[in-house]
N, C-alpha and C positions, 0 to 999 in steps of 0.2 A: 080617570082620576084614581089615585092609589088611596086605599082606605087609611084614614088617620091613625087607627090602631096599628096597622102594619108599620107606618112611619115611626111611631113611638117605640116599637119593638126594635126596629132597625137602629134608631138612636142609641138604645141601650147596647146592642151588640157592637155598634160602631165605637162606643166609648171603652171597650175592652182594649188592653194593650196589644199593639201590633195587629189589630183587626181594623181594616179600612172599610169604607162603604160597600165595596164589591163583595168582600168576604162576609160582611154583615148580611147582605142579601142572600148569599149562598147558605149561611147557617139558618137563616130564617126559613128559606124554602126547603132545606133539608128537614128541619124539624117539623114543619107542617105536613110533610109527606109520610112521616112515621105513623105507625098504627096508634090508636088511642091508648092501648095498654102501655106502649112505651112512653108516650106523652105523659100519661098520668103517673107512671113510675118516676119519671124525670122530675116532674113537678113536686111529687111527694117527697123525694130525696131533698130537693131545694128547700121545701117548706121546713123539713127537719133541720137542715143545716141553718137556715135563718133563725129558727126559734131556739136552737140549742148551742149555737157557736160561742166559743170562748177562745181566749188565747192563753197559752201557758204562762203562768205568772213568773216562771224562772227564765224561759227561753223565747217566749212569744211565738211559738209555733202554734198553729190553730189546733183546737181540740174540741171535742163535743162534751159539754156539761162539766167535765172535770177541771180542777184548778191546775193540774199538772198534765203535760202530754205523756204519751207512753214512754218516751225516752227519759224524760227527767224523773218519772216515777219508777224506772227500772233499776232495782237494787244491784243488778249485775253489771251496770255501766261503771266506767272508770271516772269517779267523781273528782279526780285530781286534774283532769284535762278538760279544757273548755275551747271549742272551736267557734270562732266568730265568723259568721257568713253574712253576706249582704241580704240575700233573699231566701225565701222558703224553698225555692227550687234548687238552690245550692245545697241546702241541707239534705234534701232527698237524693241528689246526685251523689253526695258523699256517703250517705247511709246505704245506698244501693251497691257501693263497694264491698260492704259487709266486712270491712277491715278496721274502721275506726270505732272504738268502743267508749269514747268519752262523751261529754255532753256538748251542747250547742248554745249559741246565742244568736238570734236573728235580728239584724239591724233594721230590716224592713225596707232596704234600698240603699242608695248612695246619695250623698249630698250633691244633687244635680239640679240645674235650673228648672227642669220640667217635672221633678219628683216632689212629693209632699215632704218638705223639710221638717215639718213639725213632728211627724212620726219618728223620724231619724234622730232629731235633737232629743226627743223624749227617751228614746231607746239608748242613746249615748249616756244619758244621765243614769239610766237603769243599769247599764253595764258597769258603770263606776261604782254604783251602790252594791252591785253583786259582788264585785271583786273586793270591795271594802269589808263586806259582811260574811263572805263565804271562805272560811279559812281552809276548806278542803281543796280548793283550787291551787295547784302548784305550777301548772303550765298552761299557757294560752297560745292557740294556733290561729294566726291571722290568715283567714282563707278568703281574701277579697280578690275581685277580678284584677288582671294584669292590664288595666286600661288607664289612659291618661285621666279619664273622668273619675276613676276610683282613688286617685292619689290623695286628694284632699281628705276624703273619708279615712283612708289608711293612716294619714299623718295624725288625725285626731285621735283615732283608736290607739295608736302607738303612744301618743302623749298621755292618754288616760292610763294605759298599762304600766307606763314608766313610773307611776306613782306607787306602785306595789312591787314587792320583792318576788317577781315571778319569772319563770323561764318562759321566754317568747320564742316561738317557732313561726317562721313564715313559709309560704309555699316556695319550694325549691324550683330550680330551672326545669323546663319541660313544657310549662304553659306559655304559649306564645303571647307576645305583646298584643294587647287587644282581646285576649281570650277571656270569655266568661265561663265561670266554673260549671254551670249547668250543661255547657256544650262540649266540654273536654271529654275525651275518650277515657274509659276507666283505667287502662294501664298508665297513661300519662298522669292522671290525677292521683292515682295511688303512689306513684313515684314522687310526684311534687309534694304530697303530704308526708312523705317519709315513712309510709306504712309497710 
C-alpha cells in the first residue's frame, strides 16, 4: 500500500504542465533522495516565493514584493517599444538574446480550450488600457507562436492594437509553422524579431 501522503504529492506534481504520472513519480523519488540540506533550501525558497510573489503591474511578469519587475523599472530600457508575448518563458527566451531593449506584456497564455481563458481575457483588457494610457509606446511587436492555436489570440491582439496609432511589427519569416517562441534557436529568433 502506497502512503496517502506520497499520493497527494504525486497528484500535485502530476498537475504540472507536461508532467505525467511517470515523471511525477520520478520527481518525487529524486527529491526524497536528496540530502536534508538541499530539501530544506528548496522548501525555504518556495516558502519565500509563496509569501512574497507579485506580478508586475505593467507587464505581468512575476516579481518578488515589488510592484514592477526589473525590466519595467529599468530606466535604460526603450519605453517606446512593447513586445507582446504569450507566456513568461517567451519573455525569458527573448531576453536571453540580449538584443531587444524594449518592454514586454505577458498575455499569460493563448485562448485555447484547455487554458484558463479568464486570465487571458483579463490581460487583453489590460493591454488595451496600457496602450490607451501610455503615450510613450510607439511600436508594438506581436511575438506570438506560429501555431494554428495562436491565430485567434493573434487576431484579437491585432484588433486591439488597430485602435491606436502605433507601428506594428510581427515576427518575420524564419520561425516554422507550429513553432513555439521558447523553443526557437537564438539566431532564428533574433532574425524573426528584426534585431
